[in-house]
FIGU-474535 format. One line per field, with one value per residue: residue in three letters; chain; y, z, x of N, C-alpha, C, O, CB in turn. Coordinates in nm, 2 decimals. Last residue first. Glycine has a CB too. Example, Ala and Ser with C-alpha at 12.3 -4.5 7.8 and 13.67 -1.06 7.14 Angstrom:
! residues 2
aa: [Ser,Ala]
ch: [A,A]
nc2: [-0.22,-0.57]
nc3: [0.71,0.78]
nc1: [1.28,1.32]
cac2: [-0.11,-0.45]
cac3: [0.71,0.78]
cac1: [1.37,1.23]
cc2: [0.00,-0.33]
cc3: [0.79,0.78]
cc1: [1.29,1.32]
oc2: [0.11,-0.33]
oc3: [0.80,0.85]
oc1: [1.34,1.42]
cbc2: [-0.06,-0.45]
cbc3: [0.57,0.90]
cbc1: [1.41,1.13]
! end
This chain:
! residues 183
aa: [His,Phe,Met,Asp,Arg,Leu,Pro,Ile,Arg,Val,Leu,Glu,Gly,Asn,Gly,Ala,Thr,Ala,Gln,Val,Gln,Ala,Leu,Ser,Ser,Glu,Thr,Pro,Gly,Ile,Thr,Trp,Cys,Asp,Asp,Pro,Ala,Leu,His,Glu,Leu,Ala,Glu,Gly,Ala,Glu,Asn,Leu,Pro,Cys,Ile,Asp,Arg,Leu,Glu,Val,Met,Arg,Asn,Ser,Thr,Asp,Ser,Asp,Glu,Phe,Trp,Arg,Leu,Pro,Leu,Gly,Gln,Thr,Arg,Cys,Val,Tyr,Pro,Arg,Gln,Gln,Tyr,Ile,Arg,Cys,Ala,Gly,Asp,Asp,Asp,Leu,Phe,Ala,Cys,Ala,Gly,Pro,Pro,His,Pro,Thr,Ala,Thr,Glu,Leu,Leu,Thr,Gln,His,His,Gln,Arg,Ile,Asn,Asp,Ala,Glu,Ile,Glu,Phe,Val,Thr,Ile,Asp,Asp,Val,Cys,Cys,Ser,Ser,Cys,Gly,Arg,Arg,Cys,Gln,Leu,Arg,Lys,Ser,His,Ile,Ser,Ser,Leu,Arg,Leu,Ser,Glu,Ala,Asp,Ile,Gln,Gln,His,Leu,Leu,Pro,Val,Asp,Leu,Thr,Ser,Arg,Gln,Gly,Asp,Met,Ser,Gln,Ser,Met,Asp,Thr,Asp,Ala,Ala,Asn,Ser,Asp,Ala,Met]
ch: [A,A,A,A,A,A,A,A,A,A,A,A,A,A,A,A,A,A,A,A,A,A,A,A,A,A,A,A,A,A,A,A,A,A,A,A,A,A,A,A,A,A,A,A,A,A,A,A,A,A,A,A,A,A,A,A,A,A,A,A,A,A,A,A,A,A,A,A,A,A,A,A,A,A,A,A,A,A,A,A,A,A,A,A,A,A,A,A,A,A,A,A,A,A,A,A,A,A,A,A,A,A,A,A,A,A,A,A,A,A,A,A,A,A,A,A,A,A,A,A,A,A,A,A,A,A,A,A,A,A,A,A,A,A,A,A,A,A,A,A,A,A,A,A,A,A,A,A,A,A,A,A,A,A,A,A,A,A,A,A,A,A,A,A,A,A,A,A,A,A,A,A,A,A,A,A,A,A,A,A,A,A,A]
nc2: [9.07,8.77,8.50,8.40,8.34,8.09,7.88,7.65,7.35,7.15,6.90,6.90,6.91,7.16,7.25,7.15,6.88,6.91,7.05,6.87,6.67,6.83,6.86,6.59,6.54,6.71,6.58,6.33,6.44,6.46,6.50,6.65,6.49,6.36,6.11,5.96,6.08,6.11,6.00,6.12,6.38,6.42,6.71,6.99,7.19,7.25,7.49,7.56,7.37,7.23,6.88,6.54,6.19,5.91,5.56,5.36,5.09,4.83,4.67,4.83,5.04,5.27,5.27,5.52,5.73,5.94,6.19,6.45,6.74,6.97,7.30,7.48,7.50,7.49,7.71,7.67,7.49,7.63,7.99,8.26,8.45,8.58,8.68,8.81,8.90,8.81,8.96,9.08,9.34,9.39,9.09,8.82,8.71,8.56,8.41,8.46,8.47,8.79,9.05,9.05,9.23,9.54,9.61,9.60,9.34,9.22,9.41,9.39,9.12,8.95,8.78,8.64,8.53,8.35,8.18,8.11,7.95,7.74,7.64,7.56,7.47,7.64,7.64,7.80,7.89,8.06,8.02,8.05,7.95,8.19,8.40,8.56,8.75,8.62,8.28,7.99,7.82,7.55,7.43,7.48,7.40,7.16,7.16,7.39,7.31,7.11,7.29,7.44,7.26,7.20,7.46,7.49,7.30,7.41,7.65,7.54,7.44,7.67,7.81,7.61,7.37,7.04,6.86,6.54,6.28,6.14,6.04,6.22,6.33,6.30,6.19,6.42,6.52,6.52,6.41,6.62,6.77,6.62,6.48,6.32,6.29,6.26,6.00]
nc3: [14.30,14.11,14.12,14.01,13.75,13.78,14.05,14.17,14.35,14.57,14.69,14.98,15.08,15.15,14.90,14.76,14.71,14.58,14.35,14.23,14.17,14.00,13.78,13.71,13.63,13.41,13.25,13.18,13.07,12.72,12.49,12.19,11.90,11.79,11.91,11.76,11.45,11.30,11.22,11.38,11.27,10.93,10.83,10.78,10.99,11.26,11.41,11.50,11.69,11.84,11.88,12.00,12.07,12.29,12.33,12.60,12.80,12.87,12.89,12.69,12.67,12.74,12.83,13.00,12.81,12.73,12.48,12.29,12.07,11.87,12.01,12.14,12.45,12.60,12.78,12.93,13.12,13.27,13.28,13.22,13.25,13.01,12.99,13.12,12.95,12.62,12.41,12.34,12.37,12.65,12.78,13.00,13.25,13.26,12.96,12.91,13.07,13.22,13.11,13.27,13.58,13.62,13.85,14.11,14.19,13.97,13.89,14.11,14.10,13.92,14.02,14.23,14.10,13.94,14.15,14.26,14.06,14.06,14.31,14.29,13.96,13.80,13.57,13.36,13.27,13.06,12.79,12.54,12.29,12.14,12.10,11.94,12.04,11.86,11.73,11.57,11.36,11.24,11.01,10.97,11.21,11.34,11.41,11.57,11.78,11.91,11.99,12.17,12.35,12.45,12.57,12.75,12.94,13.04,13.15,13.36,13.52,13.60,13.73,13.94,14.02,14.09,14.31,14.30,14.54,14.63,14.55,14.53,14.28,14.22,13.97,13.81,13.64,13.37,13.22,13.18,12.98,12.75,12.61,12.40,12.34,11.99,11.83]
nc1: [13.07,13.10,13.08,12.85,12.93,13.07,13.00,13.23,13.25,13.45,13.54,13.73,13.98,14.04,14.28,14.50,14.43,14.19,14.28,14.44,14.25,14.09,14.27,14.29,14.03,14.01,14.19,14.06,13.81,13.80,14.05,14.05,14.19,14.39,14.41,14.22,14.17,13.84,13.60,13.41,13.41,13.48,13.67,13.44,13.24,13.19,13.22,12.97,12.91,13.19,13.17,13.22,13.18,13.22,13.26,13.15,13.20,12.95,12.72,12.46,12.28,12.40,12.75,12.92,13.15,13.42,13.49,13.63,13.61,13.76,13.73,13.56,13.73,13.96,13.94,13.72,13.79,14.00,13.92,14.13,14.34,14.34,14.07,13.87,13.69,13.63,13.39,13.15,13.13,13.10,13.26,13.20,13.16,12.92,12.82,12.46,12.25,12.26,12.49,12.83,12.85,13.03,13.30,13.41,13.50,13.60,13.80,13.96,14.06,14.19,14.38,14.25,14.01,14.13,14.22,13.98,13.86,14.04,13.99,13.71,13.64,13.35,13.07,12.85,12.60,12.61,12.85,13.02,12.99,12.96,13.13,13.37,13.56,13.82,13.72,13.66,13.65,13.84,13.92,14.19,14.32,14.36,14.62,14.62,14.47,14.64,14.83,14.70,14.62,14.88,14.92,14.71,14.77,15.01,14.90,14.73,14.92,15.04,14.82,14.77,15.04,15.07,15.26,15.41,15.43,15.74,15.98,16.19,16.16,15.79,15.58,15.34,15.14,15.17,14.96,14.78,14.88,14.86,14.65,14.72,15.06,15.17,15.33]
cac2: [9.12,8.92,8.56,8.42,8.45,8.21,7.94,7.79,7.42,7.27,6.95,6.91,6.78,7.06,7.27,7.28,6.91,6.83,7.12,7.00,6.64,6.77,6.98,6.66,6.46,6.74,6.71,6.33,6.36,6.52,6.40,6.69,6.54,6.48,6.22,5.99,6.00,6.18,5.96,5.98,6.36,6.37,6.57,6.93,7.17,7.12,7.42,7.65,7.36,7.35,7.00,6.66,6.30,6.01,5.69,5.41,5.22,4.87,4.70,4.72,4.91,5.23,5.25,5.39,5.71,5.80,6.14,6.31,6.68,6.84,7.19,7.49,7.52,7.38,7.69,7.78,7.45,7.52,7.85,8.19,8.35,8.52,8.58,8.74,9.01,8.76,8.92,8.94,9.31,9.43,9.24,8.87,8.76,8.70,8.42,8.44,8.40,8.64,9.01,9.05,9.11,9.47,9.59,9.72,9.44,9.15,9.37,9.52,9.17,9.04,8.86,8.70,8.64,8.45,8.23,8.18,8.08,7.82,7.69,7.68,7.44,7.59,7.63,7.74,7.78,8.12,8.02,8.11,7.85,8.10,8.36,8.45,8.80,8.70,8.42,8.06,7.95,7.63,7.42,7.51,7.54,7.18,7.06,7.38,7.42,7.07,7.17,7.51,7.32,7.10,7.40,7.58,7.29,7.28,7.66,7.61,7.34,7.58,7.86,7.64,7.50,7.14,6.93,6.68,6.33,6.22,5.95,6.15,6.24,6.38,6.17,6.32,6.50,6.59,6.32,6.51,6.83,6.62,6.56,6.42,6.25,6.33,6.08]
cac3: [14.43,14.12,14.16,14.15,13.78,13.74,13.93,14.19,14.22,14.55,14.55,14.92,15.03,15.27,14.99,14.81,14.78,14.69,14.45,14.28,14.26,14.12,13.85,13.76,13.74,13.52,13.31,13.26,13.19,12.85,12.57,12.33,11.99,11.72,11.94,11.91,11.53,11.35,11.16,11.40,11.40,11.02,10.84,10.79,10.86,11.21,11.36,11.41,11.54,11.84,11.84,11.97,12.02,12.22,12.30,12.46,12.78,12.83,13.01,12.73,12.61,12.80,12.73,13.00,12.90,12.74,12.62,12.30,12.20,11.87,11.97,12.00,12.37,12.52,12.70,12.83,13.02,13.19,13.33,13.18,13.35,13.04,12.90,13.21,13.03,12.76,12.44,12.35,12.23,12.56,12.78,12.86,13.23,13.33,13.07,12.85,12.94,13.22,13.14,13.14,13.50,13.61,13.71,14.06,14.29,14.05,13.80,14.09,14.21,13.86,13.91,14.26,14.20,13.88,14.05,14.35,14.10,13.94,14.29,14.37,14.10,13.81,13.71,13.37,13.37,13.19,12.86,12.67,12.38,12.15,12.25,11.93,12.02,11.96,11.72,11.70,11.34,11.35,11.04,10.86,11.19,11.29,11.33,11.46,11.70,11.83,11.89,12.05,12.28,12.40,12.48,12.64,12.86,12.98,13.05,13.23,13.45,13.53,13.61,13.83,14.04,13.99,14.29,14.29,14.42,14.66,14.55,14.66,14.30,14.23,14.10,13.83,13.78,13.44,13.25,13.28,13.11,12.81,12.72,12.37,12.43,12.13,11.85]
cac1: [13.02,13.09,13.21,12.85,12.85,13.14,12.94,13.18,13.25,13.35,13.55,13.61,13.94,14.02,14.18,14.49,14.55,14.19,14.18,14.50,14.36,14.03,14.22,14.41,14.09,13.93,14.23,14.18,13.81,13.75,13.99,14.07,14.07,14.35,14.51,14.20,14.25,13.96,13.72,13.43,13.46,13.39,13.66,13.57,13.28,13.17,13.34,13.04,12.84,13.10,13.24,13.14,13.26,13.14,13.33,13.14,13.21,13.08,12.81,12.56,12.24,12.28,12.65,12.86,13.03,13.37,13.48,13.59,13.60,13.69,13.82,13.57,13.61,13.94,14.06,13.72,13.69,14.02,13.93,14.02,14.31,14.47,14.11,13.96,13.75,13.66,13.52,13.15,13.16,12.99,13.23,13.21,13.29,12.94,12.92,12.61,12.23,12.23,12.36,12.74,12.86,12.89,13.24,13.35,13.44,13.49,13.68,13.89,13.98,14.08,14.41,14.38,14.01,14.06,14.31,14.08,13.80,14.04,14.11,13.75,13.68,13.49,13.12,12.98,12.60,12.59,12.72,13.03,13.02,12.84,13.11,13.28,13.42,13.78,13.78,13.68,13.60,13.80,13.79,14.09,14.31,14.22,14.58,14.70,14.42,14.51,14.87,14.76,14.51,14.80,15.02,14.72,14.64,15.00,15.00,14.67,14.82,15.12,14.88,14.67,14.95,15.06,15.13,15.42,15.36,15.61,15.87,16.18,16.27,15.92,15.63,15.44,15.12,15.27,15.08,14.75,14.87,14.99,14.63,14.62,14.96,15.17,15.21]
cc2: [9.19,8.96,8.71,8.48,8.50,8.33,8.07,7.84,7.55,7.33,7.04,6.96,6.79,6.94,7.17,7.31,7.05,6.86,7.04,7.06,6.77,6.73,6.94,6.78,6.53,6.66,6.75,6.48,6.36,6.41,6.46,6.58,6.56,6.54,6.35,6.11,6.04,6.07,6.02,5.93,6.21,6.34,6.53,6.78,7.11,7.09,7.28,7.59,7.46,7.34,7.10,6.77,6.42,6.12,5.78,5.54,5.25,5.02,4.75,4.76,4.80,5.10,5.22,5.38,5.56,5.80,6.00,6.27,6.53,6.78,7.07,7.35,7.53,7.40,7.58,7.76,7.54,7.49,7.75,8.05,8.27,8.42,8.51,8.65,8.94,8.86,8.89,8.88,9.15,9.38,9.26,9.02,8.82,8.77,8.55,8.46,8.37,8.60,8.86,9.00,9.13,9.34,9.52,9.70,9.55,9.24,9.32,9.49,9.30,9.09,8.97,8.80,8.72,8.57,8.35,8.24,8.16,7.96,7.77,7.73,7.57,7.55,7.60,7.74,7.73,8.02,8.06,8.13,7.91,7.99,8.27,8.39,8.68,8.76,8.51,8.18,8.04,7.77,7.51,7.50,7.57,7.33,7.08,7.27,7.42,7.18,7.13,7.40,7.39,7.16,7.29,7.52,7.37,7.26,7.52,7.62,7.42,7.47,7.76,7.70,7.53,7.26,7.05,6.74,6.49,6.28,6.03,6.07,6.16,6.27,6.24,6.29,6.38,6.59,6.40,6.42,6.72,6.68,6.56,6.51,6.36,6.28,6.14]
cc3: [14.41,14.24,14.18,14.20,13.92,13.77,13.90,14.06,14.24,14.42,14.52,14.78,14.96,15.21,15.10,14.91,14.83,14.78,14.58,14.38,14.31,14.22,14.00,13.84,13.79,13.65,13.42,13.32,13.26,12.95,12.70,12.41,12.12,11.79,11.90,11.95,11.67,11.44,11.20,11.33,11.42,11.15,10.95,10.80,10.87,11.08,11.30,11.35,11.45,11.70,11.83,11.94,12.00,12.18,12.23,12.45,12.64,12.80,12.97,12.84,12.65,12.76,12.79,12.90,12.89,12.84,12.62,12.44,12.19,12.01,11.96,11.93,12.22,12.43,12.60,12.74,12.91,13.08,13.23,13.24,13.34,13.16,12.95,13.12,13.12,12.83,12.59,12.36,12.23,12.41,12.67,12.88,13.08,13.29,13.12,12.97,12.87,13.08,13.14,13.19,13.37,13.53,13.73,13.93,14.23,14.15,13.88,14.00,14.18,13.98,13.87,14.14,14.23,13.97,13.97,14.25,14.17,13.97,14.16,14.35,14.16,13.95,13.69,13.52,13.40,13.30,13.00,12.73,12.53,12.25,12.25,12.06,11.99,11.94,11.83,11.69,11.46,11.32,11.16,10.90,11.06,11.25,11.27,11.35,11.57,11.74,11.82,11.94,12.15,12.30,12.39,12.53,12.73,12.89,12.97,13.12,13.33,13.46,13.54,13.71,13.92,14.04,14.19,14.27,14.42,14.54,14.58,14.67,14.43,14.27,14.10,13.96,13.82,13.60,13.33,13.32,13.22,12.95,12.81,12.50,12.41,12.21,11.99]
cc1: [12.89,13.03,13.20,12.98,12.85,13.06,13.02,13.12,13.17,13.36,13.44,13.62,13.81,13.96,14.16,14.39,14.55,14.32,14.18,14.41,14.43,14.14,14.16,14.37,14.21,13.98,14.14,14.22,13.94,13.76,13.93,13.99,14.12,14.23,14.48,14.29,14.23,14.05,13.86,13.56,13.49,13.46,13.56,13.55,13.42,13.21,13.32,13.17,12.91,13.04,13.14,13.23,13.16,13.22,13.23,13.21,13.20,13.08,12.94,12.63,12.34,12.22,12.51,12.75,12.98,13.25,13.42,13.59,13.57,13.71,13.73,13.64,13.64,13.81,14.05,13.84,13.68,13.92,13.96,14.04,14.19,14.44,14.24,14.04,13.86,13.73,13.54,13.29,13.18,13.00,13.12,13.19,13.31,13.06,12.92,12.69,12.36,12.20,12.35,12.61,12.79,12.91,13.10,13.27,13.36,13.42,13.57,13.78,13.91,14.01,14.32,14.41,14.14,14.05,14.25,14.18,13.90,13.97,14.12,13.89,13.73,13.52,13.27,13.02,12.73,12.61,12.72,12.90,13.03,12.87,12.98,13.26,13.32,13.64,13.74,13.76,13.60,13.77,13.74,13.95,14.21,14.20,14.45,14.66,14.50,14.45,14.74,14.80,14.57,14.69,14.95,14.82,14.66,14.89,15.01,14.77,14.76,15.02,14.97,14.74,14.86,14.98,15.14,15.29,15.37,15.55,15.74,16.05,16.26,16.03,15.77,15.50,15.22,15.24,15.19,14.88,14.85,14.98,14.76,14.60,14.86,15.05,15.22]
oc2: [9.24,8.89,8.77,8.52,8.61,8.43,8.16,7.85,7.56,7.35,7.01,7.04,6.69,6.86,7.11,7.40,7.07,6.87,7.11,7.11,6.78,6.75,7.01,6.81,6.54,6.71,6.80,6.49,6.39,6.29,6.50,6.57,6.51,6.63,6.45,6.20,6.16,5.98,5.98,5.83,6.18,6.28,6.59,6.73,7.16,6.97,7.19,7.64,7.44,7.31,7.08,6.77,6.40,6.15,5.75,5.62,5.17,5.08,4.71,4.87,4.68,5.05,5.15,5.47,5.49,5.87,5.96,6.33,6.49,6.76,7.06,7.31,7.57,7.31,7.58,7.79,7.51,7.49,7.77,7.99,8.22,8.33,8.38,8.55,9.01,8.91,8.94,8.76,9.09,9.37,9.17,9.07,8.86,8.89,8.65,8.51,8.28,8.66,8.79,8.92,9.21,9.35,9.46,9.78,9.60,9.21,9.36,9.54,9.31,9.10,9.06,8.90,8.84,8.69,8.45,8.35,8.28,8.06,7.86,7.85,7.67,7.58,7.54,7.85,7.63,8.06,8.08,8.24,7.84,7.93,8.26,8.34,8.69,8.82,8.48,8.17,8.16,7.84,7.54,7.56,7.68,7.38,7.03,7.29,7.45,7.15,7.12,7.43,7.40,7.12,7.28,7.53,7.32,7.20,7.52,7.59,7.36,7.43,7.76,7.65,7.48,7.24,7.14,6.67,6.55,6.32,5.97,6.02,6.05,6.15,6.25,6.38,6.27,6.65,6.34,6.37,6.74,6.65,6.50,6.61,6.48,6.23,6.09]
oc3: [14.51,14.30,14.25,14.32,13.96,13.81,13.98,13.96,14.31,14.37,14.44,14.75,14.89,15.28,15.14,15.00,14.94,14.91,14.69,14.48,14.42,14.34,14.10,13.95,13.92,13.76,13.52,13.42,13.38,12.92,12.79,12.39,12.16,11.73,11.95,12.03,11.70,11.50,11.16,11.38,11.49,11.15,11.05,10.79,10.94,11.05,11.29,11.25,11.33,11.60,11.81,11.96,11.98,12.24,12.13,12.54,12.56,12.77,13.03,12.90,12.64,12.82,12.89,12.88,12.79,12.95,12.52,12.52,12.11,12.06,12.03,11.82,12.18,12.34,12.50,12.62,12.80,12.96,13.11,13.24,13.44,13.18,12.94,13.17,13.19,12.78,12.67,12.34,12.13,12.34,12.62,12.97,13.04,13.31,13.04,13.08,12.79,13.00,13.06,13.28,13.37,13.42,13.83,13.90,14.28,14.18,13.87,14.02,14.21,13.96,13.81,14.17,14.26,13.94,13.95,14.28,14.14,13.92,14.15,14.36,14.11,14.05,13.59,13.59,13.47,13.41,13.05,12.72,12.62,12.30,12.35,12.12,12.01,11.84,11.89,11.64,11.46,11.26,11.17,10.83,11.05,11.25,11.16,11.23,11.47,11.64,11.70,11.82,12.05,12.19,12.27,12.41,12.62,12.78,12.85,13.00,13.22,13.35,13.41,13.60,13.81,14.11,14.21,14.21,14.52,14.45,14.55,14.77,14.44,14.29,14.01,14.05,13.86,13.67,13.37,13.43,13.34,13.04,12.92,12.50,12.42,12.15,12.09]
oc1: [12.84,12.95,13.28,12.98,12.85,13.12,13.03,13.19,13.07,13.47,13.34,13.70,13.77,13.90,14.26,14.42,14.60,14.31,14.17,14.45,14.47,14.13,14.18,14.42,14.22,13.98,14.19,14.28,13.95,13.73,14.01,13.87,14.22,14.17,14.52,14.25,14.22,13.98,13.97,13.61,13.59,13.56,13.56,13.44,13.51,13.23,13.41,13.22,12.90,13.10,13.02,13.35,13.04,13.33,13.17,13.21,13.25,12.98,13.04,12.61,12.31,12.13,12.51,12.68,13.00,13.26,13.38,13.67,13.48,13.82,13.63,13.61,13.75,13.79,14.13,13.84,13.64,13.95,13.95,14.15,14.13,14.52,14.26,14.09,13.93,13.84,13.46,13.31,13.22,12.90,13.07,13.12,13.42,13.07,12.93,12.65,12.38,12.15,12.43,12.60,12.69,12.97,13.07,13.18,13.26,13.31,13.46,13.67,13.79,13.88,14.36,14.47,14.14,14.09,14.32,14.23,13.90,14.01,14.20,13.91,13.77,13.44,13.32,13.00,12.74,12.63,12.83,12.83,13.03,12.77,12.92,13.35,13.20,13.61,13.64,13.88,13.56,13.84,13.62,13.87,14.15,14.08,14.42,14.66,14.44,14.39,14.73,14.79,14.51,14.66,14.97,14.79,14.63,14.90,15.01,14.74,14.75,15.05,14.97,14.73,14.89,14.88,15.22,15.20,15.34,15.63,15.64,16.01,16.31,16.01,15.85,15.48,15.19,15.31,15.29,14.89,14.89,15.06,14.77,14.52,14.89,14.95,15.26]
cbc2: [9.20,8.98,8.53,8.30,8.43,8.21,7.97,7.89,7.32,7.39,6.84,7.00,6.68,7.12,7.28,7.36,6.88,6.68,7.11,7.10,6.54,6.64,7.06,6.71,6.33,6.71,6.82,6.28,6.22,6.57,6.29,6.84,6.44,6.45,6.19,5.87,6.00,6.31,6.00,5.89,6.41,6.25,6.53,6.99,7.30,7.09,7.40,7.78,7.40,7.49,7.00,6.70,6.27,6.05,5.68,5.42,5.26,4.79,4.59,4.69,4.93,5.33,5.13,5.36,5.80,5.70,6.24,6.21,6.75,6.75,7.17,7.62,7.65,7.25,7.65,7.93,7.43,7.40,7.82,8.19,8.42,8.63,8.64,8.65,9.09,8.63,9.03,8.89,9.38,9.58,9.33,8.81,8.65,8.68,8.37,8.54,8.49,8.60,9.07,8.96,8.99,9.57,9.50,9.82,9.50,9.04,9.27,9.63,9.18,8.96,8.78,8.57,8.59,8.41,8.11,8.09,8.06,7.75,7.58,7.66,7.31,7.71,7.52,7.82,7.66,8.18,7.89,8.25,7.78,8.04,8.50,8.35,8.91,8.81,8.49,7.97,7.94,7.64,7.28,7.42,7.60,7.13,6.95,7.35,7.56,7.03,7.04,7.59,7.42,7.01,7.35,7.73,7.34,7.18,7.70,7.76,7.29,7.51,7.98,7.73,7.64,7.09,6.98,6.72,6.28,6.34,5.84,6.25,6.32,6.51,6.01,6.34,6.46,6.74,6.26,6.41,6.92,6.70,6.51,6.35,6.24,6.50,6.00]
cbc3: [14.49,14.01,14.06,14.23,13.74,13.59,13.95,14.23,14.10,14.65,14.45,14.99,15.12,15.38,14.92,14.70,14.70,14.65,14.39,14.16,14.19,14.08,13.76,13.64,13.69,13.49,13.20,13.17,13.15,12.84,12.59,12.37,12.00,11.58,11.90,12.00,11.49,11.43,11.03,11.36,11.50,10.97,10.87,10.91,10.79,11.21,11.48,11.48,11.54,11.87,11.70,12.09,11.89,12.31,12.21,12.41,12.84,12.70,13.09,12.62,12.45,12.78,12.63,13.14,12.86,12.78,12.70,12.22,12.29,11.75,12.06,11.96,12.41,12.60,12.80,12.90,13.08,13.26,13.39,13.03,13.48,13.08,12.77,13.33,13.10,12.75,12.40,12.24,12.18,12.56,12.74,12.76,13.25,13.49,13.03,12.72,12.85,13.32,13.04,13.02,13.57,13.55,13.61,14.05,14.38,14.12,13.69,14.03,14.32,13.76,13.80,14.26,14.32,13.85,13.94,14.46,14.18,13.82,14.28,14.51,14.10,13.76,13.80,13.28,13.32,13.21,12.84,12.67,12.35,12.01,12.34,11.84,11.91,11.98,11.58,11.80,11.29,11.44,11.08,10.74,11.16,11.41,11.41,11.50,11.77,11.93,11.97,12.10,12.37,12.51,12.56,12.69,12.95,13.08,13.12,13.27,13.56,13.63,13.65,13.89,14.07,13.86,14.43,14.19,14.43,14.77,14.64,14.78,14.30,14.34,14.13,13.74,13.81,13.39,13.11,13.22,13.11,12.73,12.81,12.33,12.57,12.11,11.83]
cbc1: [13.12,13.00,13.33,12.83,12.72,13.18,12.78,13.29,13.18,13.38,13.54,13.52,13.94,13.92,14.07,14.47,14.67,14.19,14.03,14.54,14.45,13.94,14.11,14.50,14.12,13.79,14.21,14.30,13.79,13.61,14.10,14.01,13.96,14.32,14.63,14.22,14.39,13.93,13.70,13.31,13.37,13.32,13.80,13.66,13.27,13.03,13.43,13.08,12.68,13.18,13.31,13.05,13.34,13.04,13.45,13.00,13.34,13.13,12.82,12.65,12.23,12.17,12.69,12.81,12.92,13.49,13.40,13.68,13.50,13.75,13.93,13.66,13.54,13.93,14.18,13.73,13.55,14.03,13.80,13.99,14.30,14.58,14.14,13.88,13.65,13.74,13.62,13.09,13.30,12.98,13.37,13.10,13.39,12.93,13.06,12.65,12.14,12.11,12.27,12.80,12.81,12.77,13.33,13.45,13.56,13.55,13.72,13.98,14.07,13.99,14.42,14.49,13.96,13.92,14.36,14.14,13.68,13.96,14.20,13.74,13.79,13.60,13.04,13.09,12.52,12.46,12.66,13.11,13.16,12.80,13.08,13.33,13.41,13.87,13.74,13.73,13.45,13.91,13.77,14.12,14.46,14.11,14.58,14.84,14.42,14.41,14.94,14.88,14.42,14.74,15.15,14.76,14.51,14.99,15.15,14.62,14.70,15.22,14.97,14.55,15.05,15.01,15.08,15.52,15.21,15.64,15.88,16.19,16.41,15.92,15.65,15.54,14.97,15.28,15.13,14.62,14.76,15.09,14.50,14.49,15.01,15.15,15.08]
! end
């Protein structure tokens, strides 16, 4: 079985024992590969298509390194375009399509997939697994019956991004609201 978050396992040790640092485009490429695998498994239930933007909400924040990646590729858009009206992601166009699709942040690359994560239980001293999926994609096998590898596990990729941010920056884990990127 494939690791449900292959992107996280690639924060590997180099031959000289030093930790190698992933850059954002490489991390996104690895996330996309795993998302493609999961999309293939769930193709019958996924309703996500160009213009489907119910997950594209206004409160999304990204690490500064992902914001820098967007700035690097979309400087003109950020300086001259008008953000989508509040309530939805600032990067949506009038038809609900993403204007930065190739450089969209990690969180956008996994939307729509069955998600799983772990939290402390309110009633015990143990971690409990929680699962969720976009309401548009609920039809199909019940989430609790899916194999763990058939879900995107939230947590490890965020940790990888935090490591890349800490290495690239001054150690601060600053998050940038996507709407604030427009001038």
